[in-house]
C-alpha positions in Angstrom: 13.0 10.2 -78.8 15.2 10.9 -75.8 16.2 14.5 -75.5 20.0 15.0 -75.2 22.1 17.9 -74.0 25.8 18.6 -74.1 27.5 17.4 -70.9 27.8 20.3 -68.4 29.7 20.5 -65.1 28.1 21.7 -61.9 29.3 25.3 -62.3 27.8 25.5 -65.8 24.6 24.0 -64.7 24.3 26.5 -61.9 24.9 29.4 -64.4 22.2 28.0 -66.6 19.8 27.7 -63.7 20.4 31.3 -62.7 20.0 32.5 -66.3 16.5 30.8 -66.3 15.5 32.7 -63.1 16.8 36.0 -64.5 14.8 35.5 -67.7 11.6 34.6 -65.7 11.9 37.6 -63.4 9.3 40.3 -64.3 10.6 43.0 -62.0 8.0 42.2 -59.4 8.0 38.4 -59.2 9.1 35.2 -60.9 6.8 33.6 -63.4 6.9 29.7 -63.5 7.5 29.8 -67.3 7.0 32.6 -69.8 4.0 32.3 -72.1 2.3 29.3 -70.5 2.4 30.6 -66.9 2.8 34.4 -67.1 1.9 35.4 -63.5 3.2 34.7 -60.0 2.2 31.3 -58.5 2.3 31.0 -54.7 3.8 27.5 -54.4 6.3 28.2 -57.2 7.5 31.3 -55.5 8.2 29.5 -52.2 10.5 27.2 -54.1 12.1 30.1 -55.8 12.8 31.7 -52.4 14.4 28.4 -51.2 16.5 28.1 -54.3 17.8 31.7 -54.2 18.4 31.8 -50.5 22.2 31.0 -50.9 22.7 32.7 -54.2 20.6 35.8 -54.5 19.1 36.5 -51.1 18.1 40.0 -52.2 16.0 38.5 -55.0 14.6 35.8 -52.6 13.4 38.5 -50.3 11.8 40.5 -53.1 10.1 37.3 -54.3 8.4 36.7 -51.0 7.4 40.3 -50.5 6.0 40.4 -54.0 3.8 37.3 -53.3 2.6 38.7 -50.0 1.4 41.9 -51.7 -1.4 39.6 -52.9 -2.4 38.4 -49.4 -6.0 39.0 -48.4 -7.1 40.6 -45.1 -8.3 37.2 -44.0 -4.7 36.0 -44.1 -5.3 33.9 -47.2 -2.3 33.8 -49.6 -3.7 33.3 -53.1 -2.4 30.7 -55.4 -2.0 33.3 -58.2 -1.1 36.9 -58.1 -1.6 38.8 -61.3 1.2 41.3 -61.6 1.1 41.6 -65.4 -1.6 42.0 -68.0 -0.7 38.9 -70.0 -3.6 36.7 -70.9 -4.2 33.6 -68.9 -7.3 31.5 -68.1 -8.7 31.6 -65.5 -7.6 35.2 -65.1 -8.8 38.2 -63.1 -12.2 38.3 -64.9 -13.0 34.9 -63.6 -11.9 35.4 -60.0 -13.2 39.0 -59.6 -11.1 39.5 -56.4 -11.6 43.3 -56.7 -15.2 42.8 -55.7 -14.3 41.6 -52.2 -13.5 43.9 -49.4 -10.8 41.5 -48.0 -8.9 41.3 -51.2 -5.8 43.5 -51.8 -5.4 46.1 -54.5 -3.4 43.7 -56.7 -5.6 41.2 -58.6 -5.5 37.6 -57.4 -7.2 34.3 -57.6 -9.6 33.3 -54.8 -7.9 30.0 -53.9 -4.8 29.2 -51.8 -1.9 26.8 -52.2 0.4 24.6 -50.1 1.7 26.9 -47.3 5.4 26.3 -47.8 6.2 29.9 -47.1 7.0 29.5 -43.4 9.6 26.9 -44.3 10.9 29.1 -47.1 11.4 32.0 -44.7 13.2 29.7 -42.3 15.4 28.5 -45.2 16.2 32.1 -46.1 17.0 33.0 -42.5 19.1 29.8 -42.1 21.5 31.0 -44.9 21.4 34.8 -44.3 20.8 35.4 -40.6 18.5 38.3 -41.6 16.5 38.8 -38.5 15.0 42.1 -39.8 13.4 40.3 -42.7 12.0 37.6 -40.4 10.4 40.4 -38.3 9.0 42.0 -41.4 7.3 39.0 -42.9 6.5 36.8 -39.9 3.2 38.4 -39.1 1.9 37.9 -42.6 2.8 34.2 -42.5 1.3 33.8 -39.0 -1.9 35.2 -40.5 -1.7 32.7 -43.3 -1.6 29.9 -40.8 -4.4 31.4 -38.7 -6.6 31.6 -41.9 -6.0 27.8 -42.6 -6.9 26.9 -39.0 -10.0 29.1 -38.9 -11.5 28.4 -42.3 -10.1 25.2 -43.7 -10.4 22.7 -40.8 -13.6 21.4 -42.4 -13.2 18.0 -40.8 -12.7 19.5 -37.3 -9.6 17.5 -36.4 -6.9 20.0 -37.2 -6.1 19.3 -40.9 -6.6 21.8 -43.6 -8.9 20.8 -46.5 -8.3 21.8 -50.1 -11.5 22.9 -51.8 -10.2 22.7 -55.4 -7.5 20.5 -57.1 -5.6 23.7 -58.0 -5.0 24.2 -54.3 -3.0 21.0 -54.0 -0.3 22.1 -56.5 -0.8 18.7 -58.1 -3.7 19.6 -60.3 -4.6 16.5 -62.2 -3.5 13.9 -59.6 -5.6 10.7 -59.7 -6.3 11.3 -56.0 -9.0 13.8 -57.1 -10.6 11.6 -59.8 -13.5 10.2 -57.7 -14.4 13.4 -56.1 -14.5 15.2 -59.5 -16.5 12.3 -61.0 -19.1 12.8 -58.3 -19.8 16.4 -59.5 -22.4 17.2 -62.1 -21.5 16.8 -65.7 -20.2 20.1 -66.9 -19.7 21.2 -70.5 -19.2 25.0 -70.9 -18.2 24.7 -74.6 -18.1 28.3 -75.8 -21.1 29.5 -73.9 -19.8 32.6 -72.2 -16.8 31.1 -70.5 -13.6 31.6 -72.3 -11.5 28.4 -72.2 -7.8 27.9 -72.8 -6.7 25.0 -74.8 -9.4 22.3 -74.3 -8.6 18.8 -73.3 -11.6 16.5 -73.9 -10.3 13.9 -71.5 -9.7 16.3 -68.6 -11.8 17.7 -65.8 -11.0 21.3 -66.7 -14.7 22.2 -67.0 -15.3 20.9 -63.5 -12.3 22.9 -62.2 -13.9 26.0 -63.6 -17.3 25.1 -62.2 -15.9 24.6 -58.7 -14.0 28.0 -58.9 -17.2 29.8 -60.0 -19.3 28.3 -57.3 -16.9 29.4 -54.7 -16.6 32.9 -56.2 -20.3 33.3 -56.5 -20.7 32.4 -52.8 -18.5 35.4 -52.0 -15.5 33.2 -51.0 -17.5 32.5 -47.9 -16.1 30.1 -45.2 -19.6 29.2 -44.3 -20.3 28.1 -47.9 -17.1 25.9 -47.8 -18.2 24.3 -44.6 -21.8 23.6 -45.5 -22.2 23.4 -49.2 -19.0 23.2 -51.3 -19.0 19.8 -52.9 -15.2 19.3 -53.1 -13.3 19.1 -49.7 -10.2 16.8 -49.3 -7.6 16.5 -46.6 -4.4 16.0 -48.6 -1.3 14.5 -46.9 1.1 16.6 -48.9 -0.7 19.9 -48.2 -0.9 19.1 -44.5 2.7 17.7 -44.3 3.9 21.0 -45.8 1.7 23.0 -43.4 3.2 21.0 -40.4 6.7 21.7 -41.6 6.0 25.4 -41.9 4.4 25.3 -38.4 7.6 23.9 -37.1 9.6 26.6 -39.0 7.4 29.3 -37.6 7.9 28.0 -34.0 11.6 28.2 -34.6 11.4 31.7 -36.0 9.0 33.1 -33.4 11.6 34.2 -30.8 13.3 36.2 -33.5 10.1 38.0 -34.3 9.2 38.6 -30.7 6.4 36.1 -30.9 5.3 33.1 -28.9 6.3 29.8 -30.5 3.8 27.7 -28.5 0.8 28.2 -30.8 2.8 27.0 -33.8 4.2 24.0 -32.0 0.7 23.1 -30.7 -0.7 23.4 -34.2 2.0 21.1 -35.5 1.3 18.5 -32.9 -2.4 18.6 -33.7 -1.7 18.2 -37.5 0.6 15.3 -36.7 -2.0 13.5 -34.6 -4.7 14.0 -37.2 -2.4 12.8 -40.1 -1.9 9.6 -38.3 -5.4 9.1 -37.1 -7.3 10.2 -40.2 -5.0 9.6 -43.2 -2.9 6.6 -42.3 -3.8 3.1 -43.5 -0.4 1.4 -44.2 0.5 4.6 -46.0 -0.8 8.1 -46.0 -3.8 8.7 -48.3 -6.0 11.7 -49.0 -9.4 11.8 -47.3 -12.5 12.9 -49.2 -14.6 14.7 -46.6 -17.8 14.7 -48.6 -17.7 10.9 -49.2 -16.2 10.4 -45.8 -13.6 7.9 -47.0 -9.9 7.5 -47.8 -8.9 7.8 -51.4 -6.8 4.7 -51.8 -4.5 5.6 -54.6 -0.8 6.1 -53.8 0.7 9.3 -55.1 3.9 11.3 -54.3 1.6 13.3 -52.0 1.4 10.2 -49.8 4.9 11.1 -48.6 4.3 14.7 -47.6 3.9 13.8 -43.9 7.6 12.6 -43.9 8.5 16.3 -43.7 7.6 16.1 -40.1 10.7 15.5 -37.9 8.4 14.3 -35.2 6.5 11.7 -37.2 6.4 8.4 -35.2 9.3 6.1 -36.3 7.0 3.2 -37.3 5.2 5.5 -39.8 8.4 6.8 -41.2 9.8 3.3 -41.7 6.6 2.0 -43.4 6.3 5.1 -45.7 10.0 5.0 -46.7 9.7 1.3 -47.4 6.8 2.0 -49.9 8.7 5.0 -51.4 11.8 2.8 -52.1 9.7 -0.2 -53.3 8.7 -1.2 -56.8 5.5 0.9 -56.3 7.6 4.0 -56.7 11.4 4.5 -56.8 12.3 0.8 -56.9 11.1 0.3 -60.4 12.0 3.6 -62.2 15.2 4.9 -63.4 14.7 8.3 -61.8 12.9 9.6 -58.7 10.0 10.0 -57.9 7.0 9.1 -60.0 4.0 11.2 -59.1 1.7 8.2 -59.0 2.5 4.6 -58.0 3.3 2.8 -61.2 1.1 -0.2 -60.4 -2.0 1.9 -60.2 -4.4 1.8 -63.2 -4.3 5.6 -63.2 -0.5 5.7 -63.8 0.4 7.5 -67.0 4.1 8.4 -67.5 3.0 11.2 -70.0 0.5 13.1 -68.0 1.7 15.7 -65.4 0.8 14.5 -61.9 -0.4 11.0 -63.0 3.2 9.6 -63.5 6.0 12.0 -64.3 8.7 13.0 -61.8 9.0 16.6 -60.6 12.0 18.5 -59.2 9.9 20.1 -56.5 8.5 16.9 -55.0 11.9 15.3 -55.3 13.3 18.3 -53.3 10.6 17.9 -50.6 11.3 14.2 -50.2 15.0 15.0 -50.0 14.2 17.4 -47.3 12.1 14.8 -45.6 15.0 12.3 -45.8 17.3 14.8 -44.3 15.1 15.5 -41.2 15.0 11.8 -40.5 18.8 11.3 -41.1 18.2 9.0 -44.1 21.4 9.9 -45.7 21.4 7.3 -48.5 17.9 8.2 -49.6 18.8 11.9 -49.6 21.8 11.2 -51.8 19.6 9.1 -54.2 17.1 11.9 -54.5 19.8 14.5 -55.0 21.8 12.6 -57.6 18.7 11.4 -59.4 17.2 14.8 -59.7 20.5 16.4 -60.9 20.7 13.7 -63.5 17.3 14.6 -64.8 18.2 18.3 -65.3 21.6 17.6 -66.7 20.1 15.4 -69.3 16.9 17.2 -70.2 17.2 20.7 -68.9 15.0 22.6 -66.5 11.8 21.0 -67.7 8.4 21.2 -65.9 8.5 17.4 -65.3 10.2 14.3 -66.5 9.5 10.7 -67.6 10.5 8.6 -64.5 11.7 5.7 -66.7 13.9 7.3 -69.3 14.4 10.8 -67.9 13.1 12.7 -70.9 11.7 16.1 -70.3 8.0 16.8 -70.4 5.9 20.0 -70.1 7.3 23.4 -70.7 11.0 24.4 -70.7 12.9 26.7 -68.5 10.6 26.1 -65.5 11.5 28.3 -62.5 11.2 25.9 -59.6 13.3 23.3 -61.5 16.0 25.8 -62.0 15.8 27.3 -58.4 15.9 23.9 -56.7 18.7 22.7 -58.8 20.7 25.7 -57.4 19.9 24.5 -53.9 20.8 20.8 -54.6 24.1 21.9 -56.2 24.9 24.0 -53.2 24.5 20.9 -51.0 26.6 18.7 -53.2 29.4 21.2 -52.8 29.0 21.1 -49.0 28.9 17.3 -49.0 
């Protein structure tokens, strides 16, 4: 049954969004959703910084600083920082970050997440002009980029490889199906590994197995290079990294740093995206199987965040985005998997539903390429979703009904950002 809400105007919607973020603030960071996600997630926090930049810049600054307290000495920004004692699996007892000299005092996971934080810092500076904060946080984000270049370029061409589906931010995307299926059959059951709610049709046991292998190898870069069985060059992860490289190049003079290394890194990522991941559209590359993963997902459009992407690639990718494979056949933007794919499932997280954060990223991509009509479609369609169903984790792309948990932080934060732009327009 379609969820309905009373009609709200933009001002009321903005107040609701801010109330969600206030409720989800722990005093040291914003949780994605109370109960289900009770800690600080890296990707989520970057979107919270973006959403609060024009409304609560003080809170946006605190959010980024809180996350960076979890940064490892290697430069790695972990995908979860455990600021509270609330139960969650996999929690600190699985990751055992405290056993590693490079880890901070605060407990964290051992994986990373899409490096959106350089763009988030640029977004905050764009609306506050806070040079002092740029100078304070720039070195940490430069170290994050150096970590990716030094330890995650497993293919040797300039792209970062994710070594776990959790690192993509799009955990159960069908893009990872074949790589997961190639792993040994895993069934922990109740034998010594506490499990959260079990999903018999999911790959959760394989997720845990991958995390434990990496942990037991001491989170070693050499192990990732030589032995780890899951290594994928993801177009969304790398499109975000490229956009953050460009942001860091723009911010470098304010921080008294040289922009050239960031600009050069962006160019290398751009070249590798086109040479390694393009075949009529952008697809993830499985480094262990040495092949493209030919399933179209919303991640296929991540490279559009690059303002310097060659025009012919922009045109072809946007044509696919607007076609009946994606936006052209749904009532709302943007399904997370192409609807003609056998893996499409409108009910299952990253296998079909629409998400506010990826809609926002594609709206940003449309803006950098001056695709004004597409940007308006993405803005208006996303705001229709939250007006109808609230700040849900994700949404049915056909009827707009809410899915997943309620009062989800990035949905609220990015609604604030979209509303601010509609006022400007």
